[in-house]
N, CA and C atoms as an extended XYZ file, in Angstrom:
279
Properties=species:S:1:pos:R:3:atomname:S:1:resname:S:1:resid:I:1 pbc="F F F"
N        66.540      -59.734       97.113 N   MET     1
C        65.404      -59.380       96.296 CA  MET     1
C        64.864      -58.006       96.678 C   MET     1
N        64.812      -57.727       97.951 N   LEU     2
C        64.351      -56.425       98.410 CA  LEU     2
C        65.294      -55.323       97.956 C   LEU     2
N        66.579      -55.594       97.897 N   ASP     3
C        67.548      -54.605       97.424 CA  ASP     3
C        67.311      -54.271       95.949 C   ASP     3
N        66.992      -55.277       95.166 N   GLN     4
C        66.712      -55.033       93.750 CA  GLN     4
C        65.449      -54.185       93.592 C   GLN     4
N        64.468      -54.457       94.400 N   LEU     5
C        63.226      -53.687       94.348 CA  LEU     5
C        63.476      -52.243       94.764 C   LEU     5
N        64.326      -52.043       95.765 N   ASN     6
C        64.620      -50.692       96.228 CA  ASN     6
C        65.266      -49.871       95.108 C   ASN     6
N        66.177      -50.449       94.370 N   GLY     7
C        66.802      -49.753       93.248 CA  GLY     7
C        65.796      -49.429       92.156 C   GLY     7
N        64.925      -50.378       91.878 N   GLU     8
C        63.882      -50.151       90.874 CA  GLU     8
C        62.894      -49.089       91.344 C   GLU     8
N        62.614      -49.107       92.648 N   TRP     9
C        61.678      -48.122       93.198 CA  TRP     9
C        62.239      -46.711       93.053 C   TRP     9
N        63.491      -46.514       93.352 N   VAL    10
C        64.135      -45.202       93.213 CA  VAL    10
C        64.125      -44.780       91.743 C   VAL    10
N        64.415      -45.724       90.870 N   SER    11
C        64.392      -45.437       89.438 CA  SER    11
C        62.986      -45.033       88.992 C   SER    11
N        61.973      -45.731       89.493 N   PHE    12
C        60.586      -45.419       89.161 CA  PHE    12
C        60.202      -44.029       89.666 C   PHE    12
N        60.598      -43.689       90.889 N   GLN    13
C        60.295      -42.374       91.446 CA  GLN    13
C        60.963      -41.266       90.628 C   GLN    13
N        62.215      -41.520       90.205 N   GLN    14
C        62.915      -40.531       89.394 CA  GLN    14
C        62.218      -40.356       88.039 C   GLN    14
N        61.723      -41.438       87.489 N   CYS    15
C        60.992      -41.381       86.229 CA  CYS    15
C        59.712      -40.558       86.386 C   CYS    15
N        59.016      -40.713       87.511 N   LEU    16
C        57.821      -39.911       87.772 CA  LEU    16
C        58.150      -38.429       87.907 C   LEU    16
N        59.246      -38.122       88.576 N   ILE    17
C        59.659      -36.726       88.745 CA  ILE    17
C        60.002      -36.110       87.384 C   ILE    17
N        60.751      -36.857       86.569 N   ASP    18
C        61.113      -36.373       85.231 CA  ASP    18
C        59.870      -36.191       84.354 C   ASP    18
N        58.954      -37.131       84.459 N   SER    19
C        57.715      -37.044       83.671 CA  SER    19
C        56.890      -35.835       84.082 C   SER    19
N        56.849      -35.566       85.381 N   ASP    20
C        56.101      -34.411       85.865 CA  ASP    20
C        56.708      -33.113       85.335 C   ASP    20
N        58.023      -33.034       85.338 N   ALA    21
C        58.700      -31.840       84.819 CA  ALA    21
C        58.425      -31.681       83.325 C   ALA    21
N        58.485      -32.764       82.563 N   MET    22
C        58.202      -32.697       81.131 CA  MET    22
C        56.757      -32.287       80.876 C   MET    22
N        55.843      -32.803       81.679 N   LEU    23
C        54.431      -32.449       81.533 CA  LEU    23
C        54.206      -30.963       81.792 C   LEU    23
N        54.848      -30.431       82.826 N   LYS    24
C        54.710      -29.000       83.120 CA  LYS    24
C        55.258      -28.152       81.980 C   LYS    24
N        56.406      -28.546       81.426 N   LYS    25
C        56.978      -27.812       80.291 CA  LYS    25
C        56.046      -27.873       79.080 C   LYS    25
N        55.488      -29.056       78.829 N   SER    26
C        54.582      -29.214       77.684 CA  SER    26
C        53.316      -28.387       77.868 C   SER    26
N        52.783      -28.362       79.080 N   LYS    27
C        51.589      -27.551       79.348 CA  LYS    27
C        51.877      -26.076       79.113 C   LYS    27
N        53.024      -25.619       79.600 N   GLU    28
C        53.385      -24.212       79.442 CA  GLU    28
C        53.603      -23.874       77.964 C   GLU    28
N        54.253      -24.768       77.241 N   LYS    29
C        54.481      -24.554       75.814 CA  LYS    29
C        53.152      -24.512       75.059 C   LYS    29
N        52.232      -25.425       75.396 N   PHE    30
C        50.917      -25.454       74.772 CA  PHE    30
C        50.140      -24.179       75.085 C   PHE    30
N        50.189      -23.755       76.336 N   LYS    31
C        49.478      -22.549       76.765 CA  LYS    31
C        50.010      -21.326       76.016 C   LYS    31
N        51.326      -21.220       75.907 N   THR    32
C        51.937      -20.099       75.195 CA  THR    32
C        51.544      -20.120       73.716 C   THR    32
N        51.593      -21.302       73.100 N   GLY    33
C        51.197      -21.429       71.704 CA  GLY    33
C        49.739      -21.072       71.492 C   GLY    33
N        48.888      -21.478       72.418 N   LEU    34
C        47.463      -21.171       72.327 CA  LEU    34
C        47.214      -19.671       72.460 C   LEU    34
N        47.931      -19.032       73.350 N   ILE    35
C        47.791      -17.582       73.518 CA  ILE    35
C        48.222      -16.864       72.247 C   ILE    35
N        49.350      -17.291       71.669 N   HIS    36
C        49.814      -16.669       70.427 CA  HIS    36
C        48.813      -16.899       69.290 C   HIS    36
N        48.278      -18.102       69.210 N   SER    37
C        47.296      -18.401       68.158 CA  SER    37
C        46.041      -17.559       68.331 C   SER    37
N        45.586      -17.397       69.560 N   SER    38
C        44.381      -16.593       69.790 CA  SER    38
C        44.639      -15.122       69.483 C   SER    38
N        45.845      -14.640       69.776 N   GLU    39
C        46.172      -13.253       69.443 CA  GLU    39
C        46.224      -13.058       67.934 C   GLU    39
N        46.808      -14.026       67.217 N   ASP    40
C        46.834      -13.954       65.749 CA  ASP    40
C        45.422      -13.985       65.184 C   ASP    40
N        44.574      -14.840       65.734 N   PHE    41
C        43.185      -14.931       65.290 CA  PHE    41
C        42.457      -13.618       65.545 C   PHE    41
N        42.684      -13.034       66.709 N   LYS    42
C        42.046      -11.764       67.043 CA  LYS    42
C        42.479      -10.672       66.068 C   LYS    42
N        43.763      -10.638       65.721 N   LYS    43
C        44.250       -9.647       64.756 CA  LYS    43
C        43.612       -9.865       63.392 C   LYS    43
N        43.501      -11.121       62.979 N   THR    44
C        42.894      -11.430       61.686 CA  THR    44
C        41.441      -11.000       61.647 C   THR    44
N        40.702      -11.313       62.695 N   VAL    45
C        39.285      -10.938       62.757 CA  VAL    45
C        39.140       -9.423       62.782 C   VAL    45
N        39.993       -8.750       63.530 N   THR    46
C        39.937       -7.287       63.600 CA  THR    46
C        40.212       -6.676       62.229 C   THR    46
N        41.207       -7.216       61.531 N   THR    47
C        41.528       -6.718       60.190 CA  THR    47
C        40.363       -6.933       59.236 C   THR    47
N        39.783       -8.135       59.257 N   LEU    48
C        38.645       -8.421       58.387 CA  LEU    48
C        37.454       -7.528       58.714 C   LEU    48
N        37.208       -7.330       59.987 N   PHE    49
C        36.097       -6.477       60.414 CA  PHE    49
C        36.310       -5.042       59.955 C   PHE    49
N        37.527       -4.536       60.156 N   ASP    50
C        37.822       -3.166       59.720 CA  ASP    50
C        37.690       -3.027       58.210 C   ASP    50
N        38.187       -4.021       57.484 N   GLU    51
C        38.080       -3.987       56.027 CA  GLU    51
C        36.617       -4.005       55.590 C   GLU    51
N        35.814       -4.816       56.251 N   PHE    52
C        34.389       -4.856       55.918 CA  PHE    52
C        33.721       -3.528       56.246 C   PHE    52
N        34.076       -2.945       57.394 N   GLN    53
C        33.487       -1.656       57.780 CA  GLN    53
C        33.829       -0.574       56.774 C   GLN    53
N        35.058       -0.615       56.236 N   ASN    54
C        35.500        0.431       55.316 CA  ASN    54
C        35.071        0.186       53.878 C   ASN    54
N        35.007       -1.073       53.471 N   LYS    55
C        34.755       -1.381       52.068 CA  LYS    55
C        33.466       -2.155       51.831 C   LYS    55
N        32.676       -2.327       52.844 N   GLY    56
C        31.473       -3.142       52.725 CA  GLY    56
C        30.449       -2.563       51.760 C   GLY    56
N        29.572       -3.393       51.268 N   PRO    57
C        28.527       -2.928       50.330 CA  PRO    57
C        27.349       -2.331       51.092 C   PRO    57
N        27.454       -1.045       51.396 N   PHE    58
C        26.440       -0.424       52.235 CA  PHE    58
C        25.451        0.463       51.489 C   PHE    58
N        25.712        0.742       50.214 N   ASN    59
C        24.811        1.634       49.506 CA  ASN    59
C        24.529        1.098       48.105 C   ASN    59
N        23.784        0.038       48.069 N   SER    60
C        23.450       -0.574       46.790 CA  SER    60
C        22.404        0.267       46.084 C   SER    60
N        22.578        0.412       44.771 N   SER    61
C        21.608        1.184       44.005 CA  SER    61
C        20.466        0.306       43.507 C   SER    61
N        20.560       -1.010       43.731 N   ILE    62
C        19.524       -1.946       43.300 CA  ILE    62
C        18.762       -2.420       44.533 C   ILE    62
N        17.461       -2.366       44.474 N   ALA    63
C        16.630       -2.807       45.603 CA  ALA    63
C        16.650       -4.330       45.711 C   ALA    63
N        16.332       -4.816       46.870 N   VAL    64
C        16.350       -6.252       47.128 CA  VAL    64
C        15.378       -6.987       46.208 C   VAL    64
N        14.201       -6.436       46.023 N   LYS    65
C        13.209       -7.093       45.161 CA  LYS    65
C        13.709       -7.209       43.726 C   LYS    65
N        14.404       -6.176       43.250 N   GLU    66
C        14.938       -6.219       41.886 CA  GLU    66
C        15.994       -7.308       41.744 C   GLU    66
N        16.827       -7.451       42.744 N   VAL    67
C        17.853       -8.507       42.715 CA  VAL    67
C        17.182       -9.869       42.708 C   VAL    67
N        16.176      -10.032       43.545 N   CYS    68
C        15.473      -11.312       43.600 CA  CYS    68
C        14.798      -11.622       42.264 C   CYS    68
N        14.248      -10.601       41.614 N   GLU    69
C        13.622      -10.822       40.313 CA  GLU    69
C        14.660      -11.227       39.278 C   GLU    69
N        15.839      -10.614       39.340 N   LEU    70
C        16.917      -10.979       38.424 CA  LEU    70
C        17.357      -12.426       38.635 C   LEU    70
N        17.369      -12.841       39.862 N   LYS    71
C        17.799      -14.199       40.195 CA  LYS    71
C        16.668      -15.208       40.096 C   LYS    71
N        15.436      -14.759       39.970 N   GLY    72
C        14.302      -15.670       39.893 CA  GLY    72
C        13.891      -16.219       41.244 C   GLY    72
N        14.112      -15.438       42.273 N   THR    73
C        13.784      -15.915       43.618 CA  THR    73
C        12.683      -15.088       44.248 C   THR    73
N        11.799      -14.556       43.463 N   THR    74
C        10.754      -13.697       44.020 CA  THR    74
C         9.830      -14.461       44.954 C   THR    74
N         9.573      -15.738       44.647 N   SER    75
C         8.678      -16.489       45.527 CA  SER    75
C         9.321      -16.707       46.893 C   SER    75
N        10.623      -16.960       46.917 N   ARG    76
C        11.312      -17.126       48.209 CA  ARG    76
C        11.314      -15.811       48.970 C   ARG    76
N        11.552      -14.708       48.253 N   PHE    77
C        11.541      -13.413       48.908 CA  PHE    77
C        10.159      -13.101       49.462 C   PHE    77
N         9.133      -13.407       48.713 N   ALA    78
C         7.763      -13.153       49.167 CA  ALA    78
C         7.461      -13.975       50.416 C   ALA    78
N         7.909      -15.245       50.425 N   ARG    79
C         7.685      -16.074       51.616 CA  ARG    79
C         8.440      -15.510       52.816 C   ARG    79
N         9.673      -15.053       52.584 N   PHE    80
C        10.449      -14.476       53.675 CA  PHE    80
C         9.798      -13.195       54.178 C   PHE    80
N         9.343      -12.370       53.233 N   GLU    81
C         8.696      -11.119       53.607 CA  GLU    81
C         7.443      -11.394       54.436 C   GLU    81
N         6.637      -12.367       54.027 N   ALA    82
C         5.423      -12.721       54.777 CA  ALA    82
C         5.783      -13.257       56.154 C   ALA    82
N         6.811      -14.091       56.207 N   PHE    83
C         7.248      -14.639       57.493 CA  PHE    83
C         7.720      -13.531       58.418 C   PHE    83
N         8.559      -12.616       57.878 N   SER    84
C         9.098      -11.553       58.729 CA  SER    84
C         7.998      -10.620       59.207 C   SER    84
N         7.021      -10.324       58.357 N   LEU    85
C         5.916       -9.473       58.783 CA  LEU    85
C         5.124      -10.139       59.900 C   LEU    85
N         4.828      -11.425       59.743 N   ASN    86
C         4.106      -12.154       60.786 CA  ASN    86
C         4.922      -12.218       62.064 C   ASN    86
N         6.221      -12.438       61.932 N   PHE    87
C         7.092      -12.541       63.104 CA  PHE    87
C         7.093      -11.231       63.879 C   PHE    87
N         7.240      -10.106       63.185 N   PHE    88
C         7.297       -8.828       63.867 CA  PHE    88
C         5.940       -8.443       64.444 C   PHE    88
N         4.854       -8.851       63.826 N   GLN    89
C         3.534       -8.585       64.382 CA  GLN    89
C         3.357       -9.353       65.680 C   GLN    89
N         3.801      -10.595       65.700 N   VAL    90
C         3.705      -11.399       66.915 CA  VAL    90
C         4.589      -10.802       68.017 C   VAL    90
N         5.790      -10.327       67.653 N   ARG    91
C         6.704       -9.765       68.629 CA  ARG    91
C         6.165       -8.484       69.266 C   ARG    91
N         5.358       -7.746       68.508 N   ARG    92
C         4.816       -6.494       69.049 CA  ARG    92
C         3.709       -6.743       70.065 C   ARG    92
N         3.048       -7.897       69.973 N   LEU    93
C         1.937       -8.186       70.896 CA  LEU    93
C         2.473       -8.459       72.234 C   LEU    93
């Protein structure tokens, strides 16, 4: 009976060694994939940022109040304007 256990024990130890090697390979593969994904994401964000910097709407000929009046949101704009004025007055104190 002890001989049978010894064979099973060696088999179990070998299984642990193989599992450890597979885990290390999987971790490395995951890490590499994550690095590549983050680099792709960084390139995408950089491209979008550059495109926005070059083509962004920076010189509108219509004032904010006029747009709000066209959209019917003057009351919301007035509330925001009052809030922002109060906020900046408090911040200056």
